[in-house]
All heavy atoms as a GROMACS GRO file, in nm:
protein
  530
    1LYS      N    1  14.143  11.700  10.024
    1LYS     CA    2  14.157  11.747  10.161
    1LYS      C    3  14.184  11.632  10.257
    1LYS      O    4  14.260  11.647  10.350
    1LYS     CB    5  14.031  11.821  10.204
    1LYS     CG    6  14.009  11.952  10.134
    1LYS     CD    7  13.884  12.020  10.186
    1LYS     CE    8  13.861  12.149  10.112
    1LYS     NZ    9  13.741  12.216  10.161
    2LEU      N   10  14.120  11.520  10.233
    2LEU     CA   11  14.136  11.405  10.323
    2LEU      C   12  14.278  11.350  10.318
    2LEU      O   13  14.331  11.306  10.420
    2LEU     CB   14  14.034  11.297  10.287
    2LEU     CG   15  14.029  11.176  10.378
    2LEU    CD1   16  13.989  11.218  10.518
    2LEU    CD2   17  13.932  11.075  10.324
    3LEU      N   18  14.341  11.354  10.202
    3LEU     CA   19  14.477  11.302  10.189
    3LEU      C   20  14.578  11.384  10.269
    3LEU      O   21  14.683  11.333  10.306
    3LEU     CB   22  14.518  11.298  10.042
    3LEU     CG   23  14.446  11.195   9.958
    3LEU    CD1   24  14.488  11.207   9.812
    3LEU    CD2   25  14.473  11.055  10.008
    4LEU      N   26  14.548  11.509  10.296
    4LEU     CA   27  14.641  11.592  10.372
    4LEU      C   28  14.642  11.556  10.521
    4LEU      O   29  14.724  11.608  10.595
    4LEU     CB   30  14.609  11.740  10.354
    4LEU     CG   31  14.650  11.799  10.219
    4LEU    CD1   32  14.607  11.945  10.209
    4LEU    CD2   33  14.798  11.786  10.196
    5LEU      N   34  14.555  11.468  10.565
    5LEU     CA   35  14.560  11.421  10.703
    5LEU      C   36  14.674  11.323  10.724
    5LEU      O   37  14.713  11.296  10.837
    5LEU     CB   38  14.427  11.357  10.743
    5LEU     CG   39  14.309  11.452  10.752
    5LEU    CD1   40  14.183  11.376  10.788
    5LEU    CD2   41  14.334  11.564  10.850
    6ASN      N   42  14.728  11.268  10.616
    6ASN     CA   43  14.845  11.182  10.624
    6ASN      C   44  14.964  11.267  10.667
    6ASN      O   45  14.993  11.370  10.606
    6ASN     CB   46  14.870  11.119  10.488
    6ASN     CG   47  14.989  11.027  10.487
    6ASN    OD1   48  15.070  11.025  10.578
    6ASN    ND2   49  15.000  10.951  10.379
    7PRO      N   50  15.035  11.229  10.773
    7PRO     CA   51  15.148  11.310  10.821
    7PRO      C   52  15.256  11.332  10.716
    7PRO      O   53  15.313  11.441  10.707
    7PRO     CB   54  15.203  11.231  10.939
    7PRO     CG   55  15.091  11.143  10.983
    7PRO     CD   56  15.010  11.115  10.860
    8MET      N   57  15.285  11.233  10.633
    8MET     CA   58  15.388  11.251  10.531
    8MET      C   59  15.342  11.346  10.421
    8MET      O   60  15.420  11.427  10.371
    8MET     CB   61  15.426  11.116  10.469
    8MET     CG   62  15.524  11.038  10.551
    8MET     SD   63  15.674  11.129  10.592
    8MET     CE   64  15.744  11.158  10.432
    9ALA      N   65  15.216  11.338  10.384
    9ALA     CA   66  15.164  11.428  10.280
    9ALA      C   67  15.172  11.572  10.327
    9ALA      O   68  15.210  11.661  10.250
    9ALA     CB   69  15.020  11.390  10.246
   10GLN      N   70  15.138  11.595  10.452
   10GLN     CA   71  15.144  11.731  10.504
   10GLN      C   72  15.288  11.781  10.510
   10GLN      O   73  15.316  11.896  10.477
   10GLN     CB   74  15.080  11.738  10.643
   10GLN     CG   75  15.079  11.877  10.702
   10GLN     CD   76  15.007  11.977  10.614
   10GLN    OE1   77  14.906  11.947  10.554
   10GLN    NE2   78  15.059  12.097  10.608
   11ALA      N   79  15.381  11.695  10.550
   11ALA     CA   80  15.522  11.736  10.555
   11ALA      C   81  15.573  11.770  10.415
   11ALA      O   82  15.643  11.870  10.396
   11ALA     CB   83  15.606  11.624  10.617
   12ILE      N   84  15.538  11.689  10.317
   12ILE     CA   85  15.581  11.715  10.179
   12ILE      C   86  15.519  11.844  10.126
   12ILE      O   87  15.588  11.926  10.062
   12ILE     CB   88  15.545  11.596  10.088
   12ILE    CG1   89  15.630  11.475  10.126
   12ILE    CG2   90  15.563  11.630   9.941
   12ILE    CD1   91  15.586  11.346  10.062
   13GLN      N   92  15.393  11.867  10.155
   13GLN     CA   93  15.328  11.990  10.111
   13GLN      C   94  15.391  12.113  10.177
   13GLN      O   95  15.407  12.216  10.112
   13GLN     CB   96  15.179  11.985  10.140
   13GLN     CG   97  15.101  11.889  10.053
   13GLN     CD   98  15.105  11.927   9.908
   13GLN    OE1   99  15.193  11.884   9.834
   13GLN    NE2  100  15.011  12.006   9.865
   14ASP      N  101  15.426  12.103  10.304
   14ASP     CA  102  15.490  12.216  10.372
   14ASP      C  103  15.626  12.246  10.313
   14ASP      O  104  15.662  12.362  10.293
   14ASP     CB  105  15.502  12.188  10.522
   14ASP     CG  106  15.370  12.199  10.594
   14ASP    OD1  107  15.276  12.260  10.539
   14ASP    OD2  108  15.360  12.146  10.706
   15ILE      N  109  15.704  12.142  10.282
   15ILE     CA  110  15.835  12.162  10.220
   15ILE      C  111  15.817  12.224  10.082
   15ILE      O  112  15.889  12.317  10.044
   15ILE     CB  113  15.912  12.029  10.211
   15ILE    CG1  114  15.951  11.983  10.351
   15ILE    CG2  115  16.035  12.042  10.122
   15ILE    CD1  116  16.003  11.840  10.356
   16ARG      N  117  15.721  12.174  10.007
   16ARG     CA  118  15.693  12.228   9.873
   16ARG      C  119  15.651  12.375   9.882
   16ARG      O  120  15.692  12.458   9.801
   16ARG     CB  121  15.583  12.145   9.808
   16ARG     CG  122  15.570  12.164   9.661
   16ARG     CD  123  15.462  12.075   9.604
   16ARG     NE  124  15.506  11.936   9.603
   16ARG     CZ  125  15.426  11.833   9.593
   16ARG    NH1  126  15.296  11.851   9.584
   16ARG    NH2  127  15.474  11.711   9.593
   17TYR      N  128  15.572  12.408   9.984
   17TYR     CA  129  15.526  12.546  10.004
   17TYR      C  130  15.644  12.640  10.030
   17TYR      O  131  15.652  12.748   9.973
   17TYR     CB  132  15.427  12.550  10.120
   17TYR     CG  133  15.383  12.689  10.158
   17TYR    CD1  134  15.282  12.752  10.086
   17TYR    CD2  135  15.441  12.758  10.264
   17TYR    CE1  136  15.240  12.880  10.120
   17TYR    CE2  137  15.400  12.885  10.298
   17TYR     CZ  138  15.300  12.946  10.226
   17TYR     OH  139  15.259  13.072  10.260
   18HIS      N  140  15.737  12.598  10.116
   18HIS     CA  141  15.849  12.684  10.153
   18HIS      C  142  15.961  12.684  10.050
   18HIS      O  143  16.029  12.786  10.033
   18HIS     CB  144  15.904  12.644  10.289
   18HIS     CG  145  15.809  12.674  10.400
   18HIS    ND1  146  15.775  12.800  10.438
   18HIS    CD2  147  15.739  12.592  10.482
   18HIS    CE1  148  15.689  12.798  10.538
   18HIS    NE2  149  15.665  12.670  10.567
   19ALA      N  150  15.984  12.574   9.981
   19ALA     CA  151  16.097  12.564   9.890
   19ALA      C  152  16.065  12.603   9.746
   19ALA      O  153  16.151  12.657   9.677
   19ALA     CB  154  16.153  12.421   9.891
   20ILE      N  155  15.944  12.576   9.701
   20ILE     CA  156  15.914  12.595   9.559
   20ILE      C  157  15.819  12.712   9.536
   20ILE      O  158  15.854  12.810   9.472
   20ILE     CB  159  15.858  12.466   9.497
   20ILE    CG1  160  15.962  12.354   9.509
   20ILE    CG2  161  15.820  12.487   9.352
   20ILE    CD1  162  15.912  12.219   9.467
   21THR      N  163  15.697  12.698   9.585
   21THR     CA  164  15.598  12.801   9.558
   21THR      C  165  15.496  12.811   9.670
   21THR      O  166  15.452  12.710   9.724
   21THR     CB  167  15.525  12.773   9.425
   21THR    OG1  168  15.425  12.873   9.405
   21THR    CG2  169  15.459  12.637   9.424
   22PRO      N  170  15.456  12.932   9.706
   22PRO     CA  171  15.350  12.949   9.806
   22PRO      C  172  15.211  12.914   9.753
   22PRO      O  173  15.113  12.920   9.826
   22PRO     CB  174  15.356  13.097   9.842
   22PRO     CG  175  15.487  13.146   9.793
   22PRO     CD  176  15.526  13.058   9.680
   23ALA      N  177  15.199  12.876   9.627
   23ALA     CA  178  15.069  12.840   9.570
   23ALA      C  179  15.027  12.698   9.607
   23ALA      O  180  14.916  12.656   9.576
   23ALA     CB  181  15.074  12.852   9.418
   24THR      N  182  15.113  12.623   9.675
   24THR     CA  183  15.083  12.486   9.716
   24THR      C  184  14.976  12.486   9.825
   24THR      O  185  14.979  12.567   9.916
   24THR     CB  186  15.210  12.418   9.769
   24THR    OG1  187  15.309  12.424   9.669
   24THR    CG2  188  15.183  12.275   9.807
   25ASP      N  189  14.881  12.392   9.812
   25ASP     CA  190  14.776  12.380   9.914
   25ASP      C  191  14.832  12.313  10.039
   25ASP      O  192  14.896  12.208  10.031
   25ASP     CB  193  14.660  12.297   9.862
   25ASP     CG  194  14.579  12.373   9.759
   25ASP    OD1  195  14.582  12.496   9.761
   25ASP    OD2  196  14.514  12.308   9.676
   26THR      N  197  14.808  12.372  10.153
   26THR     CA  198  14.842  12.312  10.282
   26THR      C  199  14.715  12.309  10.365
   26THR      O  200  14.614  12.369  10.330
   26THR     CB  201  14.951  12.393  10.355
   26THR    OG1  202  14.904  12.525  10.377
   26THR    CG2  203  15.080  12.397  10.275
   27ILE      N  204  14.721  12.238  10.476
   27ILE     CA  205  14.603  12.228  10.561
   27ILE      C  206  14.560  12.365  10.611
   27ILE      O  207  14.442  12.396  10.617
   27ILE     CB  208  14.629  12.132  10.679
   27ILE    CG1  209  14.631  11.989  10.628
   27ILE    CG2  210  14.523  12.146  10.785
   27ILE    CD1  211  14.654  11.886  10.734
   28SER      N  212  14.656  12.449  10.647
   28SER     CA  213  14.620  12.581  10.700
   28SER      C  214  14.553  12.668  10.594
   28SER      O  215  14.471  12.753  10.627
   28SER     CB  216  14.743  12.651  10.755
   28SER     OG  217  14.841  12.665  10.655
   29LYS      N  218  14.583  12.646  10.466
   29LYS     CA  219  14.516  12.720  10.360
   29LYS      C  220  14.375  12.667  10.334
   29LYS      O  221  14.286  12.743  10.296
   29LYS     CB  222  14.595  12.713  10.231
   29LYS     CG  223  14.711  12.806  10.224
   29LYS     CD  224  14.769  12.797  10.084
   29LYS     CE  225  14.866  12.909  10.060
   29LYS     NZ  226  14.918  12.904   9.923
   30LEU      N  227  14.357  12.536  10.350
   30LEU     CA  228  14.228  12.476  10.319
   30LEU      C  229  14.124  12.493  10.429
   30LEU      O  230  14.006  12.478  10.404
   30LEU     CB  231  14.247  12.326  10.289
   30LEU     CG  232  14.328  12.295  10.163
   30LEU    CD1  233  14.349  12.146  10.151
   30LEU    CD2  234  14.261  12.351  10.040
   31SER      N  235  14.168  12.520  10.549
   31SER     CA  236  14.073  12.536  10.659
   31SER      C  237  14.106  12.662  10.739
   31SER      O  238  14.218  12.710  10.737
   31SER     CB  239  14.076  12.415  10.752
   31SER     OG  240  14.196  12.416  10.825
   32ASN      N  241  14.009  12.709  10.808
   32ASN     CA  242  14.028  12.828  10.891
   32ASN      C  243  14.045  12.792  11.038
   32ASN      O  244  14.048  12.879  11.122
   32ASN     CB  245  13.910  12.924  10.874
   32ASN     CG  246  13.902  12.977  10.733
   32ASN    OD1  247  14.003  12.994  10.666
   32ASN    ND2  248  13.782  13.003  10.686
   33HIS      N  249  14.055  12.664  11.066
   33HIS     CA  250  14.066  12.619  11.204
   33HIS      C  251  14.210  12.581  11.234
   33HIS      O  252  14.270  12.501  11.163
   33HIS     CB  253  13.974  12.499  11.229
   33HIS     CG  254  13.832  12.526  11.190
   33HIS    ND1  255  13.753  12.615  11.258
   33HIS    CD2  256  13.756  12.477  11.088
   33HIS    CE1  257  13.633  12.619  11.201
   33HIS    NE2  258  13.633  12.537  11.098
   34TRP      N  259  14.266  12.634  11.341
   34TRP     CA  260  14.406  12.609  11.376
   34TRP      C  261  14.428  12.466  11.420
   34TRP      O  262  14.534  12.409  11.398
   34TRP     CB  263  14.454  12.704  11.485
   34TRP     CG  264  14.379  12.687  11.614
   34TRP    CD1  265  14.267  12.751  11.652
   34TRP    CD2  266  14.412  12.597  11.719
   34TRP    NE1  267  14.225  12.706  11.774
   34TRP    CE2  268  14.313  12.612  11.818
   34TRP    CE3  269  14.515  12.505  11.739
   34TRP    CZ2  270  14.315  12.538  11.935
   34TRP    CZ3  271  14.516  12.433  11.856
   34TRP    CH2  272  14.416  12.450  11.953
   35TYR      N  273  14.330  12.403  11.481
   35TYR     CA  274  14.348  12.269  11.536
   35TYR      C  275  14.356  12.162  11.427
   35TYR      O  276  14.402  12.052  11.453
   35TYR     CB  277  14.240  12.235  11.637
   35TYR     CG  278  14.098  12.249  11.586
   35TYR    CD1  279  14.037  12.146  11.518
   35TYR    CD2  280  14.027  12.367  11.606
   35TYR    CE1  281  13.909  12.158  11.470
   35TYR    CE2  282  13.898  12.381  11.559
   35TYR     CZ  283  13.840  12.277  11.492
   35TYR     OH  284  13.713  12.290  11.444
   36ILE      N  285  14.313  12.190  11.307
   36ILE     CA  286  14.322  12.094  11.197
   36ILE      C  287  14.468  12.064  11.164
   36ILE      O  288  14.504  11.954  11.126
   36ILE     CB  289  14.249  12.148  11.072
   36ILE    CG1  290  14.101  12.165  11.099
   36ILE    CG2  291  14.272  12.058  10.952
   36ILE    CD1  292  14.026  12.036  11.124
   37GLU      N  293  14.557  12.162  11.181
   37GLU     CA  294  14.699  12.144  11.151
   37GLU      C  295  14.766  12.046  11.246
   37GLU      O  296  14.871  11.991  11.214
   37GLU     CB  297  14.772  12.278  11.158
   37GLU     CG  298  14.724  12.378  11.056
   37GLU     CD  299  14.797  12.509  11.068
   37GLU    OE1  300  14.917  12.507  11.099
   37GLU    OE2  301  14.734  12.612  11.048
   38ILE      N  302  14.708  12.023  11.361
   38ILE     CA  303  14.768  11.939  11.464
   38ILE      C  304  14.740  11.790  11.440
   38ILE      O  305  14.814  11.704  11.488
   38ILE     CB  306  14.718  11.981  11.604
   38ILE    CG1  307  14.755  12.127  11.628
   38ILE    CG2  308  14.775  11.895  11.713
   38ILE    CD1  309  14.700  12.183  11.756
   39ILE      N  310  14.638  11.757  11.362
   39ILE     CA  311  14.596  11.618  11.343
   39ILE      C  312  14.710  11.528  11.296
   39ILE      O  313  14.730  11.420  11.353
   39ILE     CB  314  14.473  11.610  11.250
   39ILE    CG1  315  14.352  11.669  11.320
   39ILE    CG2  316  14.445  11.466  11.208
   39ILE    CD1  317  14.229  11.679  11.234
   40PRO      N  318  14.789  11.564  11.194
   40PRO     CA  319  14.899  11.474  11.154
   40PRO      C  320  15.000  11.449  11.267
   40PRO      O  321  15.050  11.338  11.282
   40PRO     CB  322  14.965  11.547  11.037
   40PRO     CG  323  14.859  11.634  10.983
   40PRO     CD  324  14.777  11.675  11.101
   41PHE      N  325  15.028  11.551  11.347
   41PHE     CA  326  15.121  11.534  11.457
   41PHE      C  327  15.064  11.445  11.566
   41PHE      O  328  15.135  11.365  11.626
   41PHE     CB  329  15.160  11.670  11.515
   41PHE     CG  330  15.231  11.757  11.415
   41PHE    CD1  331  15.168  11.867  11.361
   41PHE    CD2  332  15.359  11.727  11.372
   41PHE    CE1  333  15.231  11.946  11.267
   41PHE    CE2  334  15.424  11.805  11.279
   41PHE     CZ  335  15.360  11.915  11.227
   42VAL      N  336  14.935  11.454  11.590
   42VAL     CA  337  14.869  11.368  11.689
   42VAL      C  338  14.874  11.222  11.642
   42VAL      O  339  14.899  11.132  11.722
   42VAL     CB  340  14.724  11.414  11.713
   42VAL    CG1  341  14.647  11.314  11.798
   42VAL    CG2  342  14.722  11.552  11.778
   43ILE      N  343  14.854  11.199  11.513
   43ILE     CA  344  14.861  11.063  11.459
   43ILE      C  345  15.000  11.005  11.482
   43ILE      O  346  15.016  10.890  11.523
   43ILE     CB  347  14.824  11.062  11.310
   43ILE    CG1  348  14.677  11.096  11.292
   43ILE    CG2  349  14.856  10.926  11.246
   43ILE    CD1  350  14.635  11.120  11.148
   44VAL      N  351  15.103  11.084  11.455
   44VAL     CA  352  15.241  11.039  11.474
   44VAL      C  353  15.269  11.010  11.621
   44VAL      O  354  15.330  10.907  11.656
   44VAL     CB  355  15.340  11.142  11.419
   44VAL    CG1  356  15.483  11.109  11.459
   44VAL    CG2  357  15.329  11.150  11.268
   45ILE      N  358  15.225  11.096  11.710
   45ILE     CA  359  15.249  11.076  11.854
   45ILE      C  360  15.177  10.952  11.905
   45ILE      O  361  15.234  10.873  11.981
   45ILE     CB  362  15.208  11.202  11.933
   45ILE    CG1  363  15.305  11.316  11.901
   45ILE    CG2  364  15.203  11.176  12.082
   45ILE    CD1  365  15.264  11.450  11.954
   46ILE      N  366  15.053  10.931  11.863
   46ILE     CA  367  14.979  10.811  11.905
   46ILE      C  368  15.048  10.685  11.854
   46ILE      O  369  15.060  10.586  11.926
   46ILE     CB  370  14.832  10.818  11.858
   46ILE    CG1  371  14.758  10.925  11.937
   46ILE    CG2  372  14.763  10.684  11.870
   46ILE    CD1  373  14.619  10.954  11.886
   47THR      N  374  15.093  10.687  11.728
   47THR     CA  375  15.164  10.573  11.672
   47THR      C  376  15.293  10.546  11.749
   47THR      O  377  15.327  10.431  11.779
   47THR     CB  378  15.195  10.596  11.523
   47THR    OG1  379  15.072  10.623  11.456
   47THR    CG2  380  15.262  10.475  11.462
   48LEU      N  381  15.367  10.651  11.782
   48LEU     CA  382  15.491  10.637  11.858
   48LEU      C  383  15.467  10.577  11.995
   48LEU      O  384  15.536  10.483  12.037
   48LEU     CB  385  15.561  10.772  11.871
   48LEU     CG  386  15.687  10.773  11.956
   48LEU    CD1  387  15.798  10.697  11.886
   48LEU    CD2  388  15.730  10.915  11.985
   49ILE      N  389  15.368  10.626  12.066
   49ILE     CA  390  15.337  10.575  12.200
   49ILE      C  391  15.294  10.428  12.192
   49ILE      O  392  15.338  10.346  12.272
   49ILE     CB  393  15.228  10.662  12.267
   49ILE    CG1  394  15.286  10.800  12.300
   49ILE    CG2  395  15.173  10.595  12.392
   49ILE    CD1  396  15.184  10.900  12.346
   50THR      N  397  15.212  10.393  12.093
   50THR     CA  398  15.169  10.255  12.076
   50THR      C  399  15.288  10.164  12.046
   50THR      O  400  15.298  10.054  12.103
   50THR     CB  401  15.066  10.245  11.962
   50THR    OG1  402  14.957  10.334  11.990
   50THR    CG2  403  15.015  10.104  11.946
   51ALA      N  404  15.378  10.210  11.960
   51ALA     CA  405  15.496  10.129  11.926
   51ALA      C  406  15.586  10.109  12.047
   51ALA      O  407  15.639   9.999  12.068
   51ALA     CB  408  15.573  10.196  11.813
   52VAL      N  409  15.604  10.211  12.129
   52VAL     CA  410  15.688  10.198  12.248
   52VAL      C  411  15.626  10.100  12.347
   52VAL      O  412  15.696  10.016  12.405
   52VAL     CB  413  15.711  10.336  12.314
   52VAL    CG1  414  15.772  10.323  12.452
   52VAL    CG2  415  15.800  10.422  12.224
   53VAL      N  416  15.497  10.108  12.366
   53VAL     CA  417  15.428  10.016  12.459
   53VAL      C  418  15.441   9.872  12.410
   53VAL      O  419  15.472   9.781  12.488
   53VAL     CB  420  15.280  10.057  12.476
   53VAL    CG1  421  15.201   9.949  12.546
   53VAL    CG2  422  15.270  10.189  12.550
   54ILE      N  423  15.418   9.850  12.281
   54ILE     CA  424  15.430   9.714  12.227
   54ILE      C  425  15.574   9.664  12.237
   54ILE      O  426  15.599   9.549  12.271
   54ILE     CB  427  15.380   9.710  12.081
   54ILE    CG1  428  15.229   9.731  12.080
   54ILE    CG2  429  15.416   9.579  12.013
   54ILE    CD1  430  15.169   9.749  11.942
   55PHE      N  431  15.672   9.751  12.208
   55PHE     CA  432  15.812   9.712  12.217
   55PHE      C  433  15.850   9.675  12.360
   55PHE      O  434  15.917   9.574  12.383
   55PHE     CB  435  15.902   9.825  12.167
   55PHE     CG  436  16.047   9.794  12.182
   55PHE    CD1  437  16.109   9.708  12.093
   55PHE    CD2  438  16.122   9.849  12.284
   55PHE    CE1  439  16.243   9.677  12.106
   55PHE    CE2  440  16.256   9.820  12.297
   55PHE     CZ  441  16.317   9.734  12.209
   56LYS      N  442  15.807   9.757  12.456
   56LYS     CA  443  15.839   9.727  12.597
   56LYS      C  444  15.776   9.595  12.641
   56LYS      O  445  15.835   9.520  12.717
   56LYS     CB  446  15.788   9.840  12.688
   56LYS     CG  447  15.856   9.971  12.668
   56LYS     CD  448  15.971   9.984  12.758
   56LYS     CE  449  16.028  10.125  12.742
   56LYS     NZ  450  16.147  10.146  12.813
   57LYS      N  451  15.656   9.567  12.590
   57LYS     CA  452  15.586   9.444  12.628
   57LYS      C  453  15.654   9.322  12.567
   57LYS      O  454  15.666   9.217  12.631
   57LYS     CB  455  15.441   9.453  12.582
   57LYS     CG  456  15.359   9.333  12.619
   57LYS     CD  457  15.216   9.350  12.569
   57LYS     CE  458  15.136   9.225  12.599
   57LYS     NZ  459  15.001   9.233  12.542
   58MET      N  460  15.701   9.333  12.442
   58MET     CA  461  15.755   9.217  12.372
   58MET      C  462  15.907   9.203  12.384
   58MET      O  463  15.961   9.098  12.348
   58MET     CB  464  15.718   9.224  12.224
   58MET     CG  465  15.570   9.213  12.200
   58MET     SD  466  15.532   9.207  12.026
   58MET     CE  467  15.600   9.047  11.986
   59SER      N  468  15.978   9.302  12.433
   59SER     CA  469  16.125   9.299  12.432
   59SER      C  470  16.187   9.187  12.516
   59SER      O  471  16.289   9.132  12.474
   59SER     CB  472  16.181   9.435  12.473
   59SER     OG  473  16.148   9.466  12.605
   60PRO      N  474  16.133   9.147  12.631
   60PRO     CA  475  16.198   9.040  12.706
   60PRO      C  476  16.201   8.906  12.632
   60PRO      O  477  16.295   8.828  12.647
   60PRO     CB  478  16.117   9.029  12.835
   60PRO     CG  479  16.047   9.158  12.849
   60PRO     CD  480  16.024   9.206  12.709
   61LYS      N  481  16.099   8.877  12.553
   61LYS     CA  482  16.093   8.747  12.487
   61LYS      C  483  16.102   8.758  12.334
   61LYS      O  484  16.068   8.666  12.263
   61LYS     CB  485  15.965   8.675  12.526
   61LYS     CG  486  15.840   8.755  12.506
   61LYS     CD  487  15.720   8.687  12.563
   61LYS     CE  488  15.603   8.784  12.555
   61LYS     NZ  489  15.484   8.732  12.609
   62PHE      N  490  16.153   8.871  12.285
   62PHE     CA  491  16.160   8.892  12.140
   62PHE      C  492  16.253   8.793  12.072
   62PHE      O  493  16.220   8.741  11.966
   62PHE     CB  494  16.207   9.036  12.112
   62PHE     CG  495  16.212   9.068  11.966
   62PHE    CD1  496  16.097   9.091  11.895
   62PHE    CD2  497  16.333   9.074  11.900
   62PHE    CE1  498  16.100   9.121  11.760
   62PHE    CE2  499  16.338   9.104  11.765
   62PHE     CZ  500  16.222   9.127  11.695
   63ALA      N  501  16.368   8.767  12.129
   63ALA     CA  502  16.466   8.678  12.066
   63ALA      C  503  16.411   8.536  12.052
   63ALA      O  504  16.440   8.466  11.955
   63ALA     CB  505  16.595   8.678  12.146
   64GLU      N  506  16.333   8.491  12.148
   64GLU     CA  507  16.278   8.358  12.142
   64GLU      C  508  16.166   8.347  12.038
   64GLU      O  509  16.144   8.240  11.981
   64GLU     CB  510  16.223   8.316  12.278
   64GLU     CG  511  16.328   8.291  12.384
   64GLU     CD  512  16.375   8.420  12.450
   64GLU    OE1  513  16.308   8.523  12.436
   64GLU    OE2  514  16.482   8.417  12.514
   65GLU      N  515  16.093   8.451  12.016
   65GLU     CA  516  15.981   8.447  11.922
   65GLU      C  517  16.024   8.469  11.778
   65GLU      O  518  15.951   8.430  11.687
   65GLU     CB  519  15.878   8.552  11.963
   65GLU     CG  520  15.806   8.516  12.091
   65GLU     CD  521  15.696   8.614  12.123
   65GLU    OE1  522  15.664   8.700  12.040
   65GLU    OE2  523  15.641   8.605  12.234
   66VAL      N  524  16.138   8.528  11.756
   66VAL     CA  525  16.184   8.551  11.619
   66VAL      C  526  16.252   8.431  11.572
   66VAL      O  527  16.244   8.353  11.502
   66VAL     CB  528  16.281   8.670  11.612
   66VAL    CG1  529  16.339   8.684  11.471
   66VAL    CG2  530  16.213   8.798  11.652
   0.00000   0.00000   0.00000
């Protein structure tokens, strides 16, 4: 169950569920709480926001530091 919190694992499981067999375990099957399904997307959004902030901060002097 813990491995399904990884955004890529959840995406692969969802594709497997829709393309191959509905017997595949997904987060929505393992829990009865709707908000559990949002956790991988929240991780991706937080990572994206952090990366944008770091990029904006380092972009003026990036060429000199590389």
